[in-house]
C-alpha positions in Angstrom: 8.8 -20.2 -0.2 7.6 -23.3 0.6 5.4 -25.6 -1.1 2.7 -27.5 1.2 2.5 -31.1 0.1 -0.1 -32.4 -2.3 -0.3 -28.7 -3.7 1.4 -28.4 -7.5 3.4 -25.1 -8.1 1.9 -22.6 -11.1 4.5 -23.7 -13.2 3.8 -27.2 -13.1 -0.2 -26.1 -13.7 1.0 -24.1 -16.8 3.2 -26.9 -18.1 -0.1 -28.5 -19.5 -1.8 -26.9 -21.6 -5.7 -27.4 -22.6 -5.1 -24.5 -26.2 -2.4 -26.1 -29.5 -2.6 -23.5 -32.2 -1.2 -25.4 -34.4 -0.1 -23.8 -37.6 -0.8 -20.4 -35.9 2.2 -19.3 -37.4 1.5 -19.9 -41.0 -1.8 -18.8 -40.3 -0.5 -15.1 -38.9 2.7 -14.6 -40.3 0.6 -12.2 -43.1 -0.9 -10.3 -39.9 -4.6 -10.3 -38.1 -7.2 -7.6 -37.8 -8.8 -7.3 -34.5 -12.3 -6.2 -34.9 -14.1 -3.5 -32.7 -16.7 -5.3 -30.5 -18.6 -2.3 -31.5 -18.9 -3.4 -34.7 -19.4 -7.1 -34.7 -22.9 -6.4 -32.3 -24.1 -3.9 -34.1 -27.6 -5.4 -34.7 -27.8 -2.3 -37.8 -25.7 -4.0 -40.3 -25.8 -7.5 -41.8 -22.9 -9.8 -41.5 -21.9 -9.1 -44.6 -20.8 -5.6 -43.9 -19.3 -6.8 -40.8 -17.2 -8.6 -42.9 -16.6 -6.0 -45.2 -15.6 -4.0 -42.4 -12.7 -6.4 -40.9 -11.7 -6.9 -44.6 -11.3 -2.6 -45.1 -9.6 -2.9 -41.0 -7.6 -5.4 -42.6 -5.8 -2.8 -45.6 -5.9 -0.3 -43.2 -3.5 -2.2 -40.9 -1.6 0.6 -38.8 -3.9 3.8 -40.9 -7.0 5.0 -40.7 -7.6 4.8 -43.8 -7.4 2.5 -46.9 -7.8 2.5 -50.7 -8.9 -1.4 -52.0 -10.8 -1.5 -55.4 -14.4 -2.9 -55.0 -13.0 -5.6 -56.9 -10.4 -7.0 -54.7 -12.6 -7.1 -51.8 -14.9 -9.0 -53.1 -12.0 -11.3 -54.1 -11.2 -11.4 -50.6 -14.7 -11.4 -49.5 -15.6 -14.2 -51.4 -19.0 -12.4 -52.8 -20.4 -10.8 -55.8 -19.1 -7.2 -56.6 -23.0 -5.3 -56.3 -23.0 -7.0 -52.2 -19.6 -5.4 -51.8 -21.5 -1.7 -52.9 -24.7 -2.7 -50.7 -22.4 -3.4 -47.9 -20.2 -0.5 -48.4 -23.4 1.3 -48.1 -24.5 -0.2 -45.3 -21.5 0.7 -43.4 -21.9 4.3 -44.3 -25.2 4.9 -43.3 -24.4 3.5 -39.6 -21.8 6.1 -40.0 -18.9 3.0 -39.9 -16.6 4.5 -43.1 -17.0 7.6 -44.9 -16.0 6.7 -49.0 -14.4 9.6 -50.6 -14.8 8.6 -54.3 -11.7 9.7 -56.2 -12.6 9.5 -59.7 -13.8 6.6 -62.5 -11.1 4.0 -62.8 -9.3 5.1 -59.5 -10.2 3.5 -56.1 -12.0 5.3 -53.2 -10.8 5.8 -50.6 -12.4 4.2 -46.9 -11.9 6.4 -44.3 -12.5 3.9 -40.8 -14.6 5.9 -37.9 -13.8 3.5 -35.1 -15.4 6.1 -32.5 -19.0 4.2 -31.1 -21.8 6.4 -32.0 -24.8 6.4 -29.7 -26.0 6.5 -26.5 -25.2 3.4 -23.8 -27.9 2.0 -21.7 -26.7 2.4 -18.4 -25.9 -0.9 -16.4 
């Protein structure tokens, strides 16, 4: 492969990084969570409900369900227990989450719906 004078090889261009991730391993060693854009852009749910969905998703790492207690959710989200209950109600109403209640003293099971609801507008 011949290079023209003045042109740089792609390897040389990639050597200079324009984004540096300091401590990336320390931040990601406990895993990370990808949230579907459909959830992030959903106009019918609050930012708190979106955070609740992301937190639930972080517990359901390789499953389609999880069962953290609402106290744990509130602590992880940095919010009040009543707020968590309200956010979960929002998610239920918009069918992002199905809650299976298991009785007093036992955490609920949260089934996460990753299927987009509603019709898309033609582009």
